[in-house]
C-alpha positions in Angstrom: 170.3 171.2 -113.4 167.5 173.7 -114.0 167.1 176.5 -111.4 164.2 178.8 -111.4 160.5 179.2 -110.5 159.6 175.6 -111.4 158.2 173.5 -108.6 157.8 169.9 -107.7 154.3 170.6 -106.6 153.5 167.1 -105.5 156.2 167.1 -102.9 155.6 170.7 -101.9 152.1 169.5 -101.0 153.5 167.1 -98.5 155.8 169.8 -97.0 152.8 172.1 -96.5 150.8 169.2 -95.1 153.4 168.7 -92.4 153.5 172.5 -91.8 149.7 172.4 -91.3 149.5 169.4 -89.1 152.5 169.8 -86.8 150.8 172.6 -84.8 147.9 170.3 -84.2 150.4 167.6 -83.0 151.9 170.1 -80.6 148.5 171.0 -79.3 147.7 167.3 -78.8 150.9 167.0 -76.8 149.6 169.7 -74.5 146.4 167.6 -74.1 148.3 164.5 -73.3 148.5 162.9 -76.8 151.7 162.0 -78.5 150.8 161.7 -82.2 148.4 163.2 -84.7 146.9 161.3 -87.6 145.3 162.9 -90.6 143.7 162.0 -93.9 142.0 163.6 -96.9 140.0 162.7 -100.0 139.7 165.1 -103.0 137.7 164.8 -106.2 138.6 167.2 -109.1 137.1 167.9 -112.4 139.1 169.9 -114.9 136.7 170.9 -117.7 137.3 171.0 -121.4 140.2 173.1 -122.6 140.9 173.9 -126.3 144.3 172.8 -127.5 146.3 175.2 -129.6 146.6 173.5 -133.0 143.3 171.7 -132.7 141.3 169.4 -130.4 140.6 169.6 -126.6 141.0 167.7 -123.4 139.6 167.3 -119.9 140.4 165.3 -116.8 138.9 163.7 -113.6 141.2 163.1 -110.6 141.0 161.5 -107.2 143.6 162.4 -104.6 144.2 160.6 -101.3 146.5 161.7 -98.5 147.1 160.0 -95.1 149.8 160.4 -92.5 151.0 160.6 -88.9 153.0 163.3 -87.2 154.4 163.3 -83.7 156.6 164.9 -81.1 159.9 163.1 -80.3 160.7 165.5 -77.4 163.3 168.3 -77.2 161.7 170.3 -80.0 162.0 167.4 -82.5 159.1 166.2 -84.6 158.8 163.6 -87.3 156.2 162.0 -89.5 155.3 159.9 -92.5 152.9 161.0 -95.3 151.5 158.6 -97.9 149.8 159.8 -101.1 148.0 158.3 -104.0 146.5 160.1 -107.1 144.5 158.6 -110.0 143.7 160.9 -113.0 141.8 160.0 -116.2 142.5 162.2 -119.2 140.2 162.4 -122.2 141.5 163.9 -125.5 139.1 164.7 -128.3 140.4 165.0 -131.9 143.8 166.1 -130.7 145.3 167.2 -134.0 147.8 169.3 -131.9 149.3 165.9 -131.0 149.0 164.3 -134.5 145.4 163.1 -133.9 146.4 160.6 -131.2 145.9 161.1 -127.4 149.3 161.6 -125.9 148.4 159.9 -122.7 145.4 158.4 -120.8 145.3 157.3 -117.1 148.0 158.7 -114.9 149.0 157.2 -111.5 151.0 158.8 -108.7 152.0 157.2 -105.4 154.8 157.8 -102.9 155.7 158.9 -99.4 157.5 161.7 -97.6 159.1 161.8 -94.1 158.9 165.4 -92.7 161.4 166.1 -89.9 161.7 169.3 -87.9 163.5 170.8 -85.0 162.1 173.9 -83.1 164.5 176.1 -81.3 163.7 178.2 -78.2 163.9 181.4 -80.2 160.9 180.5 -82.3 162.7 179.2 -85.4 161.9 175.8 -86.8 164.3 174.0 -89.2 162.8 171.3 -91.4 163.9 168.6 -93.9 161.5 166.5 -95.9 163.0 163.8 -98.1 160.5 162.1 -100.4 160.0 159.6 -103.2 157.2 159.5 -105.8 156.3 157.4 -108.8 154.3 159.4 -111.4 153.5 157.6 -114.6 150.9 156.7 -117.2 149.3 153.3 -116.8 151.5 150.8 -118.7 154.7 152.8 -118.2 158.0 151.4 -116.9 157.5 152.1 -113.1 161.3 152.0 -112.6 161.7 154.9 -115.0 159.0 157.1 -113.3 160.8 157.9 -110.0 160.9 161.4 -108.6 163.1 161.8 -105.5 164.7 164.6 -103.5 164.2 166.8 -100.5 163.0 170.2 -99.3 164.8 172.1 -96.5 162.9 174.9 -94.7 163.4 177.5 -92.0 160.2 178.8 -90.4 159.7 181.6 -87.8 156.8 181.0 -85.3 155.5 184.1 -83.6 153.7 184.2 -80.2 150.5 185.4 -81.8 150.3 182.3 -83.9 151.6 183.7 -87.2 154.2 181.8 -89.2 156.4 182.6 -92.2 159.1 180.5 -93.7 161.3 179.9 -96.7 163.2 177.0 -98.2 164.9 175.3 -101.0 164.1 172.0 -102.8 166.1 169.9 -105.1 164.5 167.0 -107.0 165.5 164.5 -109.6 162.5 164.0 -111.9 162.1 162.0 -115.1 164.5 163.5 -117.6 165.8 166.4 -115.4 167.0 167.7 -112.1 165.3 170.8 -110.7 166.0 173.2 -107.8 163.5 175.8 -106.6 162.9 178.3 -103.8 159.6 178.3 -101.9 157.7 180.5 -99.5 155.5 179.2 -96.6 153.1 181.7 -95.0 150.3 181.6 -92.5 149.6 185.2 -91.4 146.5 186.6 -89.7 145.9 190.1 -91.0 142.9 190.8 -88.6 140.3 188.9 -86.7 138.7 187.8 -90.0 141.4 188.0 -92.7 144.3 185.7 -93.1 147.0 185.1 -95.8 148.2 181.5 -96.3 149.3 178.9 -98.7 146.3 177.0 -100.3 145.3 173.6 -98.9 148.0 171.1 -99.9 145.6 168.3 -100.7 143.2 170.4 -102.7 142.8 170.6 -106.5 145.0 173.7 -106.9 148.2 172.5 -105.0 149.9 174.6 -102.3 152.4 176.5 -104.5 150.6 179.9 -104.3 148.8 182.3 -101.9 145.3 182.5 -100.7 143.4 185.3 -99.0 141.0 183.8 -96.4 137.9 185.5 -94.8 136.3 184.1 -91.7 132.5 184.2 -92.0 131.6 182.6 -88.7 129.4 179.6 -87.9 132.0 177.2 -89.1 132.3 178.8 -92.6 135.1 180.8 -94.3 135.8 181.9 -97.9 139.0 182.1 -99.8 140.4 183.5 -103.1 143.8 182.7 -104.5 146.1 181.5 -107.2 148.7 178.8 -107.4 151.3 177.2 -109.7 150.7 173.6 -110.7 153.1 171.2 -112.5 153.0 167.5 -113.2 155.8 165.6 -114.9 155.2 161.9 -115.7 156.6 158.9 -117.6 154.6 157.8 -120.6 153.6 154.2 -121.3 155.8 151.8 -123.3 153.0 151.1 -125.8 151.9 154.7 -126.4 152.6 157.1 -129.3 155.8 158.2 -127.7 157.1 155.0 -126.0 158.7 155.5 -122.6 158.6 159.3 -123.2 158.0 162.1 -120.7 155.0 164.4 -120.5 154.4 167.6 -118.5 151.3 169.5 -117.7 151.6 173.1 -116.3 149.1 175.8 -115.4 148.0 178.5 -113.0 144.7 177.7 -111.1 142.8 180.8 -110.0 140.0 179.9 -107.6 137.3 180.6 -105.1 136.9 178.4 -102.0 134.2 177.9 -99.5 135.0 175.9 -96.3 132.8 174.3 -93.6 134.4 173.1 -90.4 132.8 170.3 -88.4 134.9 170.8 -85.3 137.5 168.0 -84.6 135.6 165.6 -86.9 136.7 167.1 -90.2 136.5 169.9 -92.7 134.9 170.2 -96.1 136.4 172.4 -98.9 134.5 173.3 -102.1 136.4 174.9 -105.0 135.5 176.6 -108.3 137.8 178.4 -110.6 139.8 178.2 -113.8 143.2 177.1 -115.0 145.1 179.7 -117.0 148.5 179.9 -118.8 148.3 176.1 -119.4 150.8 174.1 -121.4 151.2 170.4 -122.3 154.5 169.0 -123.6 155.8 165.6 -124.7 159.5 164.5 -124.8 160.9 161.3 -126.2 162.7 158.8 -124.1 166.0 160.7 -124.6 164.5 164.0 -123.4 164.1 165.7 -126.8 160.9 167.8 -127.0 158.4 166.4 -129.5 155.4 168.7 -128.9 154.6 171.8 -126.8 151.0 172.8 -126.9 149.3 175.7 -125.0 145.7 175.1 -123.9 143.0 177.6 -123.4 141.4 178.6 -120.1 139.7 175.5 -118.5 137.1 175.4 -115.7 138.1 173.7 -112.5 135.9 172.3 -109.8 136.8 170.3 -106.7 135.9 169.1 -103.2 138.1 167.9 -100.4 137.2 166.3 -97.1 139.9 166.2 -94.5 140.1 164.9 -91.0 142.6 164.9 -88.1 142.5 162.7 -85.0 
């Protein structure tokens, strides 16, 4: 088992999604509703990045999220979150990988079942088990499973601020990882707020963002996050049934426009720094580790809740 700062970002996104939507579900209860549904669509372009050793790569991604969260009574809440990602990678003259593109189209799909229990003293205890399949098109789907759970403890304050911590343990292709996490949503003043980034956005939620309320439905944000994707490679590729990993630190600016209860539009621009690509063979032996240069990042997310 590996223990450290590594994160299973995909599942953390679902945990933060539950964190974000549960307060809305509670509010809906107060208005006479029992359940809250939500969904989001994200388009992401990661621009050309130079590969150490020669060549470059870029990627287009589409990210879908949908779920339902509801109150079971007695401080208990539960939900189900579905996800689907489609990413197309383009490698140009990748001499860093022997002149052959290490992978192409990557698919991810899965579900999580967030559960929580809120105590009278303001603490909320949560558990989110999940399963995901993350693989290159043409890979053995049965070998691409990522599964595990995240346990959290969150303190809710009367002024609406929240802070929490947790621990996740996941079995991913070729390894088992454990990691700590921090959940925060803290209003610093009438206009300033510190929080995790949007879970469905292009950066992933494993970071912090400083948010400024402009008014008129607009707000701005600046932040950074940690992003990691580990996937099973195709059986017909240059490393049959191998494992690939993409890591990096997105640093970004965000502009958000709220349309009331109908939905919210998020626009992103930034860069990915400290990036690395790696490829392992089917037995888990590292074949290539390649750093990549700073890459531009652009994205847009539309989310809705009803």
